[in-house]
VEXPA-269593 format. One record per atom (N, C-alpha, C): residue number from 1; x, y, z. Coordinates in steps of 0.1 Angstrom, whole numbers, padded with zeros to 4 digits. Each point is the difference from the previous one (the first is absolute). Example, Ala and Ser with C-alpha at 12.3 -4.5 7.8 and 13.67 -1.06 7.14 Angstrom:
2
n;east;north;up
1;0132;-0057;0078 .
1;-0009;0012;0000 .
1;0009;0012;0000 .
2;-0004;0011;-0007 .
2;0009;0011;0000 .
2;-0008;0011;0008 .
***
This chain:
184
n;east;north;up
1;1005;0909;0188 .
1;-0012;0009;-0002 .
1;-0010;-0004;0010 .
2;-0006;0010;0007 .
2;-0010;-0004;0011 .
2;-0013;-0001;-0007 .
3;-0009;-0008;0007 .
3;-0013;-0002;-0005 .
3;-0010;0010;0006 .
4;-0010;0005;-0007 .
4;-0010;0008;0006 .
4;-0008;-0008;0010 .
5;-0005;0007;0010 .
5;-0007;-0007;0011 .
5;-0012;-0009;-0005 .
6;-0006;0004;-0011 .
6;-0011;-0008;-0005 .
6;0004;-0012;-0008 .
7;0013;-0002;-0001 .
7;0005;-0012;-0007 .
7;0009;-0009;0009 .
8;-0002;0002;0013 .
8;0008;-0009;0010 .
8;-0006;-0014;-0001 .
9;0008;-0010;0000 .
9;-0005;-0014;-0001 .
9;0003;-0007;0013 .
10;-0007;-0010;0002 .
10;0002;-0008;0012 .
10;0014;-0005;0001 .
11;0006;-0001;0011 .
11;0014;-0004;0001 .
11;0003;-0015;-0002 .
12;-0011;-0008;-0002 .
12;0001;-0014;-0002 .
12;-0012;-0005;-0008 .
13;0001;-0011;-0008 .
13;-0011;-0005;-0007 .
13;-0011;-0006;0009 .
14;-0012;0001;-0004 .
14;-0011;-0005;0009 .
14;-0011;-0006;-0010 .
15;-0001;-0013;0000 .
15;-0010;-0006;-0009 .
15;-0014;0005;0005 .
16;-0007;0005;-0010 .
16;-0014;0005;0004 .
16;0001;0015;0003 .
17;0011;0006;-0002 .
17;0001;0015;0003 .
17;-0008;0008;-0011 .
18;-0003;0012;0004 .
18;-0009;0008;-0009 .
18;0007;0012;-0006 .
19;0014;-0001;-0002 .
19;0007;0010;-0006 .
19;-0006;0005;-0014 .
20;-0004;-0010;-0008 .
20;-0005;0004;-0013 .
20;-0014;0006;0001 .
21;-0007;-0002;0011 .
21;-0014;0005;0001 .
21;0000;0012;0009 .
22;0011;0004;0006 .
22;0001;0011;0009 .
22;-0006;0013;-0005 .
23;0003;0004;-0012 .
23;-0005;0012;-0005 .
23;-0016;0000;-0001 .
24;-0005;-0011;-0003 .
24;-0015;-0002;0000 .
24;-0005;0001;0014 .
25;0006;-0006;0009 .
25;-0004;0000;0014 .
25;0000;0014;0006 .
26;0011;0008;-0003 .
26;0001;0013;0005 .
26;-0010;0010;-0007 .
27;-0003;-0003;-0012 .
27;-0010;0008;-0007 .
27;-0014;-0002;0007 .
28;-0003;-0012;0004 .
28;-0012;-0003;0007 .
28;0000;0006;0014 .
29;0011;-0001;0007 .
29;0001;0005;0014 .
29;0001;0015;0001 .
30;0006;0006;-0010 .
30;0003;0014;0000 .
30;0012;0002;0009 .
31;0000;0011;0008 .
31;0011;0003;0009 .
31;-0006;0001;0015 .
32;-0005;-0011;0005 .
32;-0006;0000;0013 .
32;0011;0003;0011 .
33;-0004;0007;0011 .
33;0010;0003;0010 .
33;0005;-0012;0008 .
34;-0008;-0011;-0002 .
34;0003;-0013;0007 .
34;-0001;-0011;-0009 .
35;0009;-0010;0002 .
35;0000;-0012;-0009 .
35;0002;-0012;0009 .
36;-0007;-0011;-0003 .
36;0001;-0012;0007 .
36;0001;-0011;-0010 .
37;0010;-0009;0003 .
37;0002;-0011;-0009 .
37;0003;-0012;0009 .
38;-0010;-0008;0003 .
38;0002;-0011;0010 .
38;0009;-0012;-0006 .
39;0000;-0002;-0013 .
39;0008;-0010;-0006 .
39;0012;0007;-0007 .
40;0009;0005;0007 .
40;0010;0009;-0005 .
40;0010;-0006;-0010 .
41;0004;-0012;0001 .
41;0009;-0006;-0009 .
41;0013;0008;-0001 .
42;0004;0004;-0013 .
42;0012;0007;-0002 .
42;-0002;0015;0002 .
43;-0012;0004;0001 .
43;-0003;0015;0001 .
43;0001;0007;-0013 .
44;-0001;-0007;-0012 .
44;0001;0006;-0013 .
44;-0011;0010;-0002 .
45;-0012;-0002;0005 .
45;-0011;0010;-0002 .
45;0003;0012;0007 .
46;0004;-0001;0013 .
46;0004;0012;0008 .
46;0011;0008;-0007 .
47;0010;-0007;-0004 .
47;0012;0006;-0006 .
47;-0003;0007;-0013 .
48;-0011;-0004;-0006 .
48;-0004;0007;-0013 .
48;-0010;0011;0003 .
49;-0003;0003;0012 .
49;-0009;0011;0003 .
49;0005;0013;-0006 .
50;-0009;0008;-0005 .
50;0005;0013;-0006 .
50;0008;0008;0011 .
51;0010;0007;-0005 .
51;0009;0006;0010 .
51;-0005;0011;0009 .
52;-0011;0006;-0003 .
52;-0004;0011;0008 .
52;-0009;-0005;0012 .
53;0007;-0005;0010 .
53;-0007;-0006;0012 .
53;-0004;0012;0009 .
54;-0012;-0001;0005 .
54;-0003;0010;0010 .
54;0008;-0001;0013 .
55;0003;0010;0007 .
55;0008;0000;0012 .
55;-0005;-0010;0010 .
56;-0013;-0002;0001 .
56;-0006;-0009;0010 .
56;-0002;-0014;-0005 .
57;0005;-0004;-0011 .
57;-0002;-0013;-0005 .
57;0005;-0010;0009 .
58;-0007;-0011;0002 .
58;0004;-0011;0008 .
58;-0002;-0013;-0008 .
59;0008;-0010;0002 .
59;-0002;-0013;-0006 .
59;0000;-0010;0011 .
60;-0010;-0008;-0001 .
60;-0002;-0011;0010 .
60;-0001;-0013;-0007 .
61;0005;-0011;0005 .
61;-0001;-0013;-0006 .
61;-0006;-0009;0011 .
62;-0007;-0010;-0005 .
62;-0005;-0011;0007 .
62;-0011;0003;0010 .
63;-0005;0012;0000 .
63;-0012;0004;0009 .
63;-0010;0007;-0008 .
64;-0013;-0002;0003 .
64;-0011;0007;-0007 .
64;-0010;0004;0010 .
65;0003;0004;0012 .
65;-0009;0005;0010 .
65;-0003;0014;-0002 .
66;-0011;0005;0006 .
66;-0004;0014;-0001 .
66;0012;0010;0003 .
67;0008;-0003;0009 .
67;0011;0010;0004 .
67;0009;0003;-0011 .
68;0002;-0009;-0010 .
68;0009;0002;-0011 .
68;-0007;0002;-0014 .
69;-0014;0000;0001 .
69;-0007;0002;-0013 .
69;-0009;0012;0002 .
70;-0013;-0002;0002 .
70;-0009;0011;0001 .
70;0002;0010;0011 .
71;0006;-0005;0011 .
71;0002;0008;0012 .
71;0010;0011;-0003 .
72;0008;0000;-0010 .
72;0010;0010;-0003 .
72;-0003;0007;-0013 .
73;-0011;-0002;-0006 .
73;-0004;0008;-0012 .
73;0001;-0009;-0012 .
74;0000;0006;-0012 .
74;0000;-0007;-0013 .
74;0012;-0009;0000 .
75;-0003;-0013;-0004 .
75;0011;-0010;0000 .
75;-0001;-0008;-0013 .
76;0011;-0002;-0006 .
76;0001;-0009;-0011 .
76;0004;-0014;0005 .
77;-0007;-0010;-0004 .
77;0002;-0014;0005 .
77;0003;-0009;-0012 .
78;0012;-0006;-0001 .
78;0003;-0010;-0010 .
78;-0001;-0014;0007 .
79;-0009;-0008;-0005 .
79;-0001;-0014;0004 .
79;0005;-0009;-0011 .
80;0012;-0006;0002 .
80;0006;-0009;-0009 .
80;0003;-0013;0007 .
81;-0010;-0007;0004 .
81;0002;-0013;0007 .
81;0005;-0011;-0009 .
82;0005;-0011;0006 .
82;0003;-0012;-0008 .
82;-0013;-0004;-0007 .
83;0001;-0002;-0013 .
83;-0012;-0003;-0008 .
83;-0005;-0014;0004 .
84;-0012;-0002;-0003 .
84;-0006;-0013;0003 .
84;0006;-0011;-0009 .
85;0002;-0012;0006 .
85;0005;-0011;-0008 .
85;-0011;-0004;-0010 .
86;-0013;0001;0005 .
86;-0011;-0003;-0009 .
86;-0001;0009;-0012 .
87;0006;0011;0001 .
87;0000;0010;-0012 .
87;0012;-0003;-0009 .
88;0008;-0010;0003 .
88;0011;-0004;-0009 .
88;0014;0003;0004 .
89;0001;0005;0013 .
89;0013;0003;0005 .
89;0008;-0013;0003 .
90;0013;0000;-0002 .
90;0008;-0011;0003 .
90;-0001;-0003;0015 .
91;-0004;-0012;0005 .
91;-0002;-0003;0014 .
91;0013;-0001;0007 .
92;0011;-0001;-0007 .
92;0013;-0003;0007 .
92;0008;0013;0003 .
93;-0005;0011;-0002 .
93;0007;0013;0002 .
93;0004;0002;0014 .
94;-0009;-0002;0010 .
94;0002;0003;0014 .
94;0002;-0012;0008 .
95;0010;0000;0009 .
95;0003;-0012;0008 .
95;-0011;-0001;0011 .
96;-0005;0011;0005 .
96;-0011;0001;0010 .
96;-0011;0010;-0004 .
97;-0012;-0005;-0001 .
97;-0011;0009;-0002 .
97;-0013;-0007;0003 .
98;-0010;0007;0004 .
98;-0013;-0007;0002 .
98;-0010;0001;-0012 .
99;0004;0007;-0010 .
99;-0007;0000;-0013 .
99;-0012;0009;0000 .
100;-0003;0008;0011 .
100;-0012;0008;0001 .
100;0003;0015;-0001 .
101;0013;0004;-0002 .
101;0003;0014;0000 .
101;-0008;0008;-0011 .
102;-0001;-0006;-0012 .
102;-0007;0007;-0010 .
102;-0015;0002;0003 .
103;-0006;-0011;0005 .
103;-0014;0001;0004 .
103;-0002;0010;0011 .
104;0009;0001;0010 .
104;-0001;0009;0011 .
104;0002;0014;-0005 .
105;0009;0002;-0009 .
105;0003;0014;-0006 .
105;-0013;0005;-0007 .
106;-0006;-0009;-0008 .
106;-0012;0003;-0007 .
106;-0011;0004;0009 .
107;-0002;-0008;0011 .
107;-0010;0003;0010 .
107;0002;0013;0006 .
108;0012;0004;0004 .
108;0003;0013;0006 .
108;-0003;0011;-0011 .
109;0004;-0002;-0012 .
109;-0002;0010;-0010 .
109;-0015;0002;-0002 .
110;-0008;-0011;0000 .
110;-0015;0002;-0002 .
110;-0006;0007;0012 .
111;0005;-0003;0012 .
111;-0005;0006;0012 .
111;0002;0015;0000 .
112;0012;0004;-0005 .
112;0004;0014;0001 .
112;0000;0008;-0013 .
113;-0004;-0006;-0011 .
113;0001;0006;-0013 .
113;-0008;0012;-0002 .
114;-0011;0002;0007 .
114;-0008;0012;-0002 .
114;0004;0011;0009 .
115;0010;-0001;0008 .
115;0004;0010;0009 .
115;0007;0011;-0008 .
116;-0005;0013;0000 .
116;0007;0010;-0008 .
116;0014;0004;0004 .
117;0004;-0004;0012 .
117;0014;0002;0005 .
117;0010;-0010;-0005 .
118;-0005;-0010;-0007 .
118;0009;-0011;-0005 .
118;-0001;-0001;-0015 .
119;0012;-0001;-0006 .
119;0001;-0004;-0014 .
119;0008;-0013;0000 .
120;-0007;-0011;-0004 .
120;0005;-0013;0001 .
120;0003;-0006;-0013 .
121;0012;-0006;-0002 .
121;0003;-0008;-0012 .
121;0002;-0014;0005 .
122;-0007;-0009;-0006 .
122;0001;-0015;0003 .
122;0006;-0007;-0012 .
123;0010;-0007;0002 .
123;0007;-0007;-0011 .
123;-0004;-0015;-0001 .
124;0000;-0006;-0011 .
124;-0003;-0014;-0002 .
124;0001;-0004;-0015 .
125;-0004;-0013;-0002 .
125;-0001;-0004;-0014 .
125;-0014;0001;-0005 .
126;-0002;0001;-0012 .
126;-0013;0001;-0007 .
126;-0009;-0011;0006 .
127;-0012;0004;0005 .
127;-0009;-0010;0005 .
127;0002;-0003;0015 .
128;0010;0005;0006 .
128;0003;-0004;0014 .
128;-0009;0007;0009 .
129;-0004;0013;-0002 .
129;-0008;0008;0009 .
129;-0013;0004;-0007 .
130;-0011;-0003;0005 .
130;-0013;0005;-0004 .
130;-0003;0012;0008 .
131;0000;0012;-0007 .
131;-0002;0012;0007 .
131;-0013;0007;-0005 .
132;-0005;0009;0008 .
132;-0012;0007;-0004 .
132;0002;0009;-0012 .
133;-0011;0003;-0007 .
133;0001;0008;-0012 .
133;0006;0014;0002 .
134;0000;0005;0012 .
134;0005;0013;0003 .
134;0016;0000;0000 .
135;0006;-0012;0000 .
135;0014;-0001;-0001 .
135;0004;-0001;-0015 .
136;0011;0006;-0004 .
136;0005;-0001;-0013 .
136;0012;-0011;0000 .
137;0002;-0006;-0012 .
137;0011;-0009;-0001 .
137;0009;0004;-0011 .
138;0013;-0001;0002 .
138;0010;0004;-0010 .
138;0009;-0012;-0003 .
139;0001;-0003;-0012 .
139;0009;-0011;-0005 .
139;0014;0006;-0002 .
140;0010;-0008;0004 .
140;0014;0004;-0003 .
140;0008;-0013;-0002 .
141;0012;0001;-0005 .
141;0008;-0012;-0003 .
141;0013;0001;0009 .
142;0002;-0011;0007 .
142;0011;-0002;0009 .
142;0012;-0004;-0009 .
143;0012;0001;0006 .
143;0012;-0005;-0007 .
143;0000;-0015;-0001 .
144;-0007;-0006;0009 .
144;-0001;-0015;0000 .
144;0001;-0006;0013 .
145;0008;0005;0009 .
145;0001;-0005;0014 .
145;0005;-0015;0001 .
146;-0005;-0006;0011 .
146;0005;-0013;0004 .
146;-0003;-0011;-0011 .
147;-0013;0000;-0005 .
147;-0004;-0010;-0010 .
147;0009;0002;-0013 .
148;0002;0012;-0004 .
148;0008;0002;-0012 .
148;0014;-0005;0002 .
149;0006;0002;0012 .
149;0013;-0006;0002 .
149;0001;-0015;-0002 .
150;-0012;-0006;0002 .
150;-0001;-0015;-0001 .
150;-0005;-0003;-0014 .
151;-0001;0010;-0009 .
151;-0004;-0003;-0014 .
151;-0015;0002;-0003 .
152;-0008;0005;0009 .
152;-0014;0002;-0002 .
152;-0003;0015;0001 .
153;-0002;0007;-0011 .
153;-0002;0014;0000 .
153;-0015;0004;-0001 .
154;-0009;-0009;-0001 .
154;-0014;0003;-0003 .
154;-0006;0009;0012 .
155;0004;-0002;0012 .
155;-0006;0008;0011 .
155;0003;0015;-0001 .
156;0011;0003;-0007 .
156;0004;0014;-0001 .
156;-0011;0008;-0007 .
157;-0008;-0007;-0009 .
157;-0011;0006;-0007 .
157;-0013;0001;0008 .
158;0000;-0006;0011 .
158;-0013;0000;0008 .
158;0000;0010;0012 .
159;0010;0008;0001 .
159;0001;0009;0011 .
159;-0011;0011;-0001 .
160;-0006;0003;0012 .
160;-0010;0010;0001 .
160;0001;0008;0013 .
161;-0004;0013;-0001 .
161;-0001;0009;0011 .
161;-0015;0004;0002 .
162;-0006;-0003;0011 .
162;-0013;0004;0003 .
162;0000;0013;0008 .
163;-0007;0011;-0005 .
163;0001;0013;0006 .
163;-0013;0003;0007 .
164;0001;0004;0013 .
164;-0012;0003;0007 .
164;-0007;0013;-0005 .
165;-0012;0002;0003 .
165;-0008;0011;-0005 .
165;0006;0014;0002 .
166;0008;0002;0010 .
166;0006;0013;0003 .
166;0014;0002;-0006 .
167;0005;-0010;-0007 .
167;0013;0002;-0007 .
167;-0003;0010;-0011 .
168;0011;0007;-0004 .
168;-0001;0010;-0010 .
168;-0002;-0007;-0014 .
169;-0008;0007;-0008 .
169;-0002;-0004;-0014 .
169;0011;0006;-0008 .
170;0005;-0008;-0010 .
170;0011;0005;-0008 .
170;0000;-0007;-0014 .
171;0006;0007;-0009 .
171;0002;-0006;-0013 .
171;0015;-0004;0000 .
172;0003;-0012;-0005 .
172;0014;-0005;0000 .
172;0009;0010;-0008 .
173;0012;0002;0005 .
173;0010;0008;-0008 .
173;0006;-0009;-0010 .
174;0007;0006;-0010 .
174;0006;-0008;-0011 .
174;0008;-0012;0005 .
175;0009;0001;0010 .
175;0007;-0011;0004 .
175;-0009;-0011;0007 .
176;-0011;0004;0006 .
176;-0009;-0009;0006 .
176;-0008;-0007;-0011 .
177;-0003;0007;-0011 .
177;-0007;-0006;-0011 .
177;0008;-0011;-0006 .
178;0013;0003;-0001 .
178;0009;-0011;-0006 .
178;0000;-0012;0009 .
179;0000;0002;0013 .
179;-0001;-0011;0010 .
179;-0013;-0008;-0002 .
180;-0011;0007;-0002 .
180;-0013;-0006;-0001 .
180;-0001;-0007;-0014 .
181;0005;0006;-0011 .
181;0000;-0006;-0013 .
181;0009;-0012;0000 .
182;0011;0000;0007 .
182;0008;-0012;0001 .
182;-0007;-0011;0006 .
183;-0010;0003;0008 .
183;-0007;-0011;0006 .
183;-0012;-0006;-0009 .
184;0000;0005;-0012 .
184;-0010;-0006;-0010 .
184;-0013;0006;0002 .
***
């Protein structure tokens, strides 16, 4: 039996993936003609994009300059950087990292968050990002990820999505409410 396009899953597991939050992410982004995801991982969020893609849809990874964001019109941006170790992320996940990706992603989001051509979703743990009051925060529950595989599932309850002022407002659908209720 084939899967509908809105149920395609990443071809491999990725600790920290946003498959369970993808419906919330796309409700916030809507159906922008352009999508940028600099921290692509397994691509679970992109694969969960609603199936009616516009003919001119583009997806870019690892770049956030004007030529792939505001220069081409309305753009949805998903920023899912490695979370801060200070926020409680396991420091042994990555063999090589400078530890500043989360801070740099937040700085970029703050610099560009008021642009009406950008709908930005920033991911992190509760308390990791201090954002202006114009940003909304959505709580969700992860499957558990890297820490849960090691027997520590408490971070799964701390997942948050910060939505820029130009993200769409929405009421969670029944399956999203179950996800939110499962997070306590």
